[in-house]
C-alpha positions as YAML, in Angstrom:
chain: A
units: angstrom
residues:
- id: 1
  name: MET
  ca: [-12.45, -3.97, 17.74]
- id: 2
  name: THR
  ca: [-9.54, -3.83, 14.61]
- id: 3
  name: LYS
  ca: [-7.05, -1.45, 14.58]
- id: 4
  name: ILE
  ca: [-5.96, -0.07, 11.15]
- id: 5
  name: LYS
  ca: [-2.30, 1.00, 10.83]
- id: 6
  name: LEU
  ca: [-1.21, 3.41, 8.04]
- id: 7
  name: VAL
  ca: [2.37, 2.39, 6.54]
- id: 8
  name: GLU
  ca: [4.18, 5.16, 4.08]
- id: 9
  name: VAL
  ca: [4.57, 2.71, 0.38]
- id: 10
  name: GLY
  ca: [5.72, 5.26, -1.69]
- id: 11
  name: GLU
  ca: [4.76, 8.02, -4.33]
- id: 12
  name: TYR
  ca: [2.91, 7.93, -7.68]
- id: 13
  name: LEU
  ca: [5.01, 8.05, -10.70]
- id: 14
  name: LYS
  ca: [3.23, 7.62, -13.74]
- id: 15
  name: ASN
  ca: [0.43, 6.10, -15.76]
- id: 16
  name: THR
  ca: [0.93, 3.07, -17.41]
- id: 17
  name: LEU
  ca: [-0.63, -0.44, -18.56]
- id: 18
  name: ASN
  ca: [-4.05, 0.65, -19.67]
- id: 19
  name: ASN
  ca: [-4.47, 3.33, -16.95]
- id: 20
  name: LYS
  ca: [-2.78, 1.85, -14.19]
- id: 21
  name: TRP
  ca: [-0.79, 3.48, -12.00]
- id: 22
  name: LEU
  ca: [2.94, 3.15, -11.45]
- id: 23
  name: LEU
  ca: [4.32, 4.04, -7.94]
- id: 24
  name: LYS
  ca: [7.78, 4.54, -6.39]
- id: 25
  name: GLY
  ca: [8.20, 2.04, -3.90]
- id: 26
  name: ASN
  ca: [9.50, 3.04, -0.40]
- id: 27
  name: PRO
  ca: [12.93, 0.94, -0.12]
- id: 28
  name: LYS
  ca: [13.46, 0.91, 3.67]
- id: 29
  name: ILE
  ca: [10.17, -1.74, 3.93]
- id: 30
  name: ASP
  ca: [10.41, -5.51, 3.34]
- id: 31
  name: TYR
  ca: [7.50, -6.19, 0.74]
- id: 32
  name: SER
  ca: [8.23, -9.81, 1.59]
- id: 33
  name: SER
  ca: [7.37, -9.90, 5.27]
- id: 34
  name: GLN
  ca: [3.74, -8.76, 4.57]
- id: 35
  name: GLU
  ca: [1.14, -9.30, 1.40]
- id: 36
  name: TYR
  ca: [0.60, -5.81, 0.44]
- id: 37
  name: THR
  ca: [-1.23, -7.07, -2.65]
- id: 38
  name: GLY
  ca: [-4.78, -6.52, -2.75]
- id: 39
  name: LYS
  ca: [-4.40, -3.97, 0.22]
- id: 40
  name: VAL
  ca: [-5.88, 0.04, 0.18]
- id: 41
  name: LEU
  ca: [-4.01, 2.83, -0.90]
- id: 42
  name: VAL
  ca: [-4.81, 6.11, 1.02]
- id: 43
  name: ASP
  ca: [-3.62, 9.53, 0.32]
- id: 44
  name: GLU
  ca: [-2.30, 11.82, 2.87]
- id: 45
  name: GLN
  ca: [-5.79, 13.64, 3.43]
- id: 46
  name: GLY
  ca: [-6.98, 9.78, 4.29]
- id: 47
  name: ASN
  ca: [-8.78, 9.15, 0.74]
- id: 48
  name: ARG
  ca: [-8.84, 5.46, -0.36]
- id: 49
  name: VAL
  ca: [-7.13, 6.29, -4.00]
- id: 50
  name: GLY
  ca: [-5.94, 2.91, -5.26]
- id: 51
  name: LYS
  ca: [-5.52, -0.71, -4.63]
- id: 52
  name: ILE
  ca: [-2.34, -2.60, -4.78]
- id: 53
  name: LEU
  ca: [-1.90, -5.02, -7.83]
- id: 54
  name: ASP
  ca: [1.85, -6.33, -7.64]
- id: 55
  name: ILE
  ca: [5.03, -5.33, -6.21]
- id: 56
  name: ILE
  ca: [7.95, -5.48, -8.98]
- id: 57
  name: GLY
  ca: [11.55, -4.51, -9.48]
- id: 58
  name: ASN
  ca: [14.37, -5.32, -6.69]
- id: 59
  name: VAL
  ca: [15.25, -4.32, -2.94]
- id: 60
  name: GLU
  ca: [16.71, -1.48, -3.56]
- id: 61
  name: GLU
  ca: [14.23, 0.04, -5.97]
- id: 62
  name: PRO
  ca: [10.95, -1.36, -5.68]
- id: 63
  name: TYR
  ca: [7.90, -0.54, -7.86]
- id: 64
  name: ILE
  ca: [4.30, -0.84, -7.07]
- id: 65
  name: LEU
  ca: [1.51, -1.62, -9.96]
- id: 66
  name: ALA
  ca: [-1.72, 0.05, -8.44]
- id: 67
  name: LEU
  ca: [-5.33, 0.31, -9.70]
- id: 68
  name: PRO
  ca: [-6.62, 3.58, -9.55]
- id: 69
  name: LEU
  ca: [-10.07, 4.23, -7.84]
- id: 70
  name: SER
  ca: [-10.15, 7.91, -8.58]
- id: 71
  name: GLU
  ca: [-9.75, 9.75, -11.61]
- id: 72
  name: LYS
  ca: [-6.78, 12.24, -10.92]
- id: 73
  name: ALA
  ca: [-3.58, 11.38, -9.83]
- id: 74
  name: PRO
  ca: [-2.45, 11.61, -6.20]
- id: 75
  name: GLN
  ca: [-0.52, 14.28, -4.84]
- id: 76
  name: GLY
  ca: [2.22, 13.55, -2.07]
- id: 77
  name: LYS
  ca: [3.01, 10.13, -0.15]
- id: 78
  name: LEU
  ca: [0.72, 7.13, -0.70]
- id: 79
  name: TYR
  ca: [-0.09, 5.06, 2.46]
- id: 80
  name: VAL
  ca: [-1.51, 1.54, 2.88]
- id: 81
  name: GLU
  ca: [-3.76, 0.49, 5.35]
- id: 82
  name: LEU
  ca: [-3.05, -2.36, 7.38]
- id: 83
  name: LYS
  ca: [-4.98, -4.38, 9.65]
- id: 84
  name: GLU
  ca: [-3.20, -4.83, 13.23]
- id: 85
  name: LYS
  ca: [-3.65, -8.68, 14.46]
- id: 86
  name: ARG
  ca: [-4.19, -9.33, 17.75]
- id: 87
  name: GLY
  ca: [-3.49, -11.95, 19.82]
- id: 88
  name: LYS
  ca: [-5.99, -14.68, 21.44]
- id: 89
  name: LYS
  ca: [-6.28, -14.25, 25.10]
- id: 90
  name: LYS
  ca: [-5.50, -17.52, 26.87]
- id: 91
  name: TRP
  ca: [-7.55, -18.26, 29.48]
- id: 92
  name: ARG
  ca: [-6.12, -20.58, 32.23]
- id: 93
  name: LYS
  ca: [-8.21, -22.85, 34.43]
...
């Protein structure tokens, strides 16, 4: 069974570039350590609201460009769904 972990990635900032969302990213996250592009964004109620297209900006002030999956802009914090990887069991003889 696959476990899904929610990680806080930031907050909605404004609409930009043909109705894409610009989000203020969480500077505590190292976006280079894991691939966030293509992951689903979830709001505080657990509704899927968008999909990450790109991470832009510098390390201290990251921004996220997202494709909206709903008509209205999200309120509050946004999270990303990450599947937790489980190691394979090694069988001993």
